[in-house]
C-alpha positions in Angstrom: -32.7 -19.4 11.5 -30.8 -22.5 10.5 -33.5 -23.2 8.1 -33.4 -20.1 6.7 -29.7 -20.0 6.2 -29.7 -23.5 4.5 -32.5 -22.3 2.1 -30.3 -19.2 1.3 -27.4 -21.5 0.8 -29.4 -23.9 -1.7 -30.6 -20.7 -3.4 -27.2 -19.6 -4.1 -25.9 -22.9 -5.1 -28.8 -23.3 -7.6 -28.2 -19.9 -9.0 -24.5 -20.7 -9.7 -25.4 -24.2 -11.0 -28.1 -22.3 -13.4 -25.3 -19.8 -14.5 -22.9 -22.7 -15.2 -25.5 -24.7 -17.3 -26.6 -21.6 -19.1 -23.1 -20.1 -19.9 -20.4 -22.7 -19.1 -17.9 -21.2 -21.4 -18.3 -17.9 -19.6 -18.3 -19.3 -15.9 -15.2 -21.6 -16.7 -13.3 -18.8 -18.5 -14.1 -16.5 -15.1 -12.8 -19.4 -13.1 -9.6 -19.9 -15.3 -9.1 -16.2 -15.4 -8.7 -15.6 -12.0 -6.5 -18.6 -11.5 -4.5 -17.7 -14.7 -4.1 -14.2 -13.5 -2.7 -15.4 -10.1 -0.2 -17.4 -11.8 0.9 -14.9 -14.2 1.8 -12.4 -11.6 3.3 -14.9 -9.7 5.6 -15.7 -12.7 6.3 -12.3 -13.3 7.5 -11.5 -9.7 9.8 -14.6 -9.9 11.3 -13.5 -13.3 11.4 -9.9 -12.3 12.4 -9.9 -8.7 13.3 -13.4 -7.8 10.6 -13.3 -5.1 8.5 -16.5 -5.6 7.8 -16.8 -2.0 6.5 -13.4 -1.5 7.7 -11.4 1.3 9.3 -12.5 4.5 7.0 -12.2 7.1 7.7 -10.2 10.6 6.0 -11.4 13.7 3.1 -8.9 14.9 4.6 -8.9 18.2 8.1 -8.0 17.1 6.5 -5.0 15.1 4.3 -4.1 17.9 5.4 -5.8 21.4 2.3 -4.4 23.5 -0.4 -5.2 20.9 -3.6 -4.2 22.4 -6.4 -2.3 20.8 -10.2 -1.5 20.5 -11.5 -0.9 17.2 -14.3 1.2 17.0 -16.2 2.1 14.9 -16.4 -1.2 12.7 -19.6 -2.1 10.9 -18.3 -5.9 10.4 -19.5 -5.6 6.7 -18.1 -6.5 3.3 -15.0 -4.8 1.7 -13.4 -3.3 4.9 -10.0 -3.7 6.3 -10.2 -6.6 9.0 -10.2 -5.7 12.6 -6.5 -7.1 12.6 -5.4 -4.6 9.8 -6.7 -1.6 11.7 -5.4 -2.6 14.9 -2.0 -2.9 13.0 -2.5 0.8 11.8 -3.5 1.7 15.2 -0.2 0.2 16.9 1.9 1.6 14.3 0.2 5.2 14.8 0.9 4.9 18.7 4.6 4.5 17.7 5.0 8.0 16.6 4.9 10.9 18.8 2.8 13.2 16.8 1.6 11.0 14.0 0.9 12.6 10.4 -1.3 9.7 8.7 -2.4 9.8 5.2 -4.5 7.0 3.5 -5.6 6.2 0.1 -9.1 4.5 -0.3 -11.5 5.7 2.1 -14.7 3.4 1.6 -16.9 3.8 4.9 -14.0 5.5 6.9 -13.5 2.7 9.5 -9.7 2.8 9.0 -9.2 6.5 9.4 -11.5 7.2 12.1 -9.8 4.5 14.2 -6.4 6.0 13.6 -7.5 9.7 13.7 -7.6 9.9 17.7 -3.9 8.9 17.8 -2.8 11.1 14.9 -1.9 15.0 14.5 -3.3 15.3 11.1 -5.0 12.8 8.7 -5.6 13.0 4.9 -8.0 10.7 3.2 -7.6 10.3 -0.7 -10.5 8.7 -2.5 -12.6 8.8 -5.6 -15.4 11.5 -5.6 -19.0 10.4 -5.5 -19.2 11.2 -9.3 -16.1 9.3 -10.0 -17.5 6.3 -8.3 -20.7 6.5 -10.2 -18.6 6.5 -13.3 -16.6 3.6 -12.2 -19.6 1.7 -12.2 -20.1 1.7 -8.0 -23.7 1.1 -6.8 -25.5 4.0 -5.4 -25.6 2.3 -2.1 -21.8 2.0 -2.0 -21.6 5.8 -3.0 -23.9 6.7 -0.3 -21.7 4.9 2.3 -18.7 6.8 1.3 -17.2 8.4 4.6 -20.0 6.9 6.4 -18.4 7.1 9.9 -16.4 10.5 9.2 -18.0 13.5 11.0 -16.0 16.9 11.0 -17.3 17.4 14.6 -15.8 14.1 16.1 -12.9 14.0 13.7 -11.7 17.7 13.2 -8.2 16.4 12.1 -9.5 14.6 9.1 -9.0 16.2 5.6 -10.9 14.4 2.9 -9.7 15.1 -0.6 -11.9 13.5 -3.6 -9.8 12.9 -6.4 -8.5 9.7 -8.7 -5.1 9.0 -7.6 -4.1 8.0 -11.0 -4.1 11.6 -12.1 -4.1 13.7 -8.9 -1.0 16.0 -8.6 0.4 14.8 -5.3 2.6 17.9 -5.0 -0.6 19.7 -4.0 -0.1 18.0 -0.3 2.6 19.9 1.5 2.5 17.6 4.6 4.8 14.9 4.9 3.7 11.6 6.7 5.0 9.3 9.3 2.4 6.7 8.3 0.8 6.0 5.0 -1.8 3.3 4.3 -2.5 2.3 0.8 -6.1 0.7 0.1 -7.2 2.0 -3.2 -7.5 0.4 -6.6 -6.0 -3.0 -6.4 -4.9 -3.6 -9.9 -0.8 -3.8 -10.0 -0.6 -0.8 -12.3 -2.7 1.5 -9.8 -1.0 0.0 -6.9 2.5 0.9 -8.5 1.2 4.4 -9.3 -0.1 5.1 -5.6 3.3 3.6 -4.4 5.7 5.9 -6.4 3.4 9.0 -5.5 3.4 8.4 -1.8 7.2 7.8 -1.5 7.8 11.5 -2.0 5.4 12.2 1.0 7.2 10.1 3.7 8.5 12.4 6.5 11.8 10.7 7.2 13.5 7.4 7.5 11.2 6.3 10.3 8.2 6.5 8.1 6.2 3.5 7.4 4.0 2.4 4.7 1.4 -0.2 5.0 -0.5 -1.7 1.9 -3.9 -3.6 2.3 -4.7 -6.6 0.6 -1.1 -7.8 0.0 -2.6 -11.1 1.0 -6.1 -12.5 0.5 -5.9 -14.2 3.8 -3.2 -13.9 6.5 -1.4 -17.1 4.8 -1.9 -16.5 1.0 -0.5 -13.9 -1.2 -2.4 -11.7 -3.6 0.3 -11.7 -6.5 -1.1 -8.7 -8.4 -0.9 -6.3 -5.4 2.7 -7.5 -4.5 3.7 -7.1 -8.3 2.4 -3.3 -8.0 4.2 -3.0 -4.6 7.6 -4.2 -6.0 7.1 -2.0 -9.1 6.4 0.9 -7.2 9.2 0.7 -4.4 12.6 1.6 -5.4 14.4 -1.8 -6.0 17.2 -0.7 -3.5 14.4 -0.4 -0.8 12.9 -3.8 -1.5 15.0 -5.1 1.6 12.6 -3.2 4.1 9.4 -4.8 2.5 7.6 -7.2 5.0 4.4 -9.0 5.4 2.8 -8.4 9.1 2.0 -11.7 10.6 -1.6 -12.3 11.0 -2.9 -9.5 8.6 -3.6 -8.9 5.1 -0.9 -6.1 5.0 2.5 -5.5 3.4 4.6 -3.0 5.2 7.4 -0.9 4.4 9.8 0.0 7.3 13.6 0.6 8.0 13.3 -0.7 11.3 15.7 -3.6 11.8 13.3 -6.8 11.9 13.6 -10.5 12.2 11.8 -12.0 9.4 11.0 -15.5 7.7 9.1 -16.9 4.8 6.3 -18.8 6.0 3.8 -20.9 4.0 0.3 -22.3 4.4 -0.5 -24.1 6.9 1.1 -22.0 9.5 1.1 -23.4 12.9 0.0 -21.0 15.5 2.8 -19.3 17.8 0.5 -16.8 19.7 -3.2 -16.6 20.4 -5.7 -13.5 20.6 -8.4 -12.3 23.0 -11.6 -11.0 20.9 -14.3 -9.2 22.6 -17.1 -8.0 20.4 -19.8 -5.6 21.4 -22.6 -4.3 19.0 -24.5 -0.9 19.3 -27.5 0.1 17.2 -27.4 3.3 15.2 -29.2 6.0 16.5 -30.8 6.7 13.2 -31.3 4.8 9.9 -27.9 4.3 8.2 -28.8 6.1 4.9 -25.3 7.6 4.5 -25.2 10.9 2.1 -26.6 11.6 -1.1 -24.6 10.4 -4.1 -23.3 13.7 -5.4 -22.5 15.1 -2.0 -18.8 15.3 -0.5 -18.1 12.2 2.0 -20.5 11.3 4.5 -22.6 12.5 7.2 -22.1 9.7 9.7 -24.8 8.3 11.7 -23.4 6.1 14.1 -23.6 7.4 17.2 -24.5 4.8 19.9 -28.1 4.6 21.1 -28.2 5.0 25.0 
């Protein structure tokens, strides 16, 4: 196994080197663009909002004192919210007696299926399979849309296929206690989604969570923060925080102690992690590309 992994790593390095040698200008331009974009957005945030250090960080245990969650289902694959992010959502959902939950961005459905048992109603807004195809998503990704969502197991989940940039949010009559934003991560899209969901908050106790505010629990994703700040009314910026140990920013009117923290953070808590895997009872083929969100095949083998 070690030999196989080493060969795979060497192959990737050779591929990257080949690309750099064949197209040095394009490769270096790509590296520069990513770095330049981050610096541009950081400068924008500093000039527009005087937040060169990003959002203040609130300790996870101040936000959720009894923090203990089991995350299931979870694929442990690319492009999903981390277990910590989903645990944050579950802990926040528990804080409401009859939680109404909405999320933007469905992917395999890991976040919403974890939160659903703790909620009254759940709404998921995400691109339709045809819209995903138009956006250039691979067939493999499209087939996994809503992979873990089954109407029988999660009857309180309502999936709406739409592009939130053009969707009429007034069509949703529910108001929500907890909203999770994890759709298009470009600044303009984050700002648009944020403005639209603010009208769907139930009351002053309602909470918004944005995924990928951070690249890691210690490094900010500046374009997403720009979208958050552009979308949230400026008078409400004082209620924005980074939830420690997660990739998430949150909006809450709850009074919390918070401080700015920078890499490298010295640990002030530790976590216990238990991992258990279950083989799928049938092949994970998802659903045909043009159908609505998924027929899940995640029941545990006995």
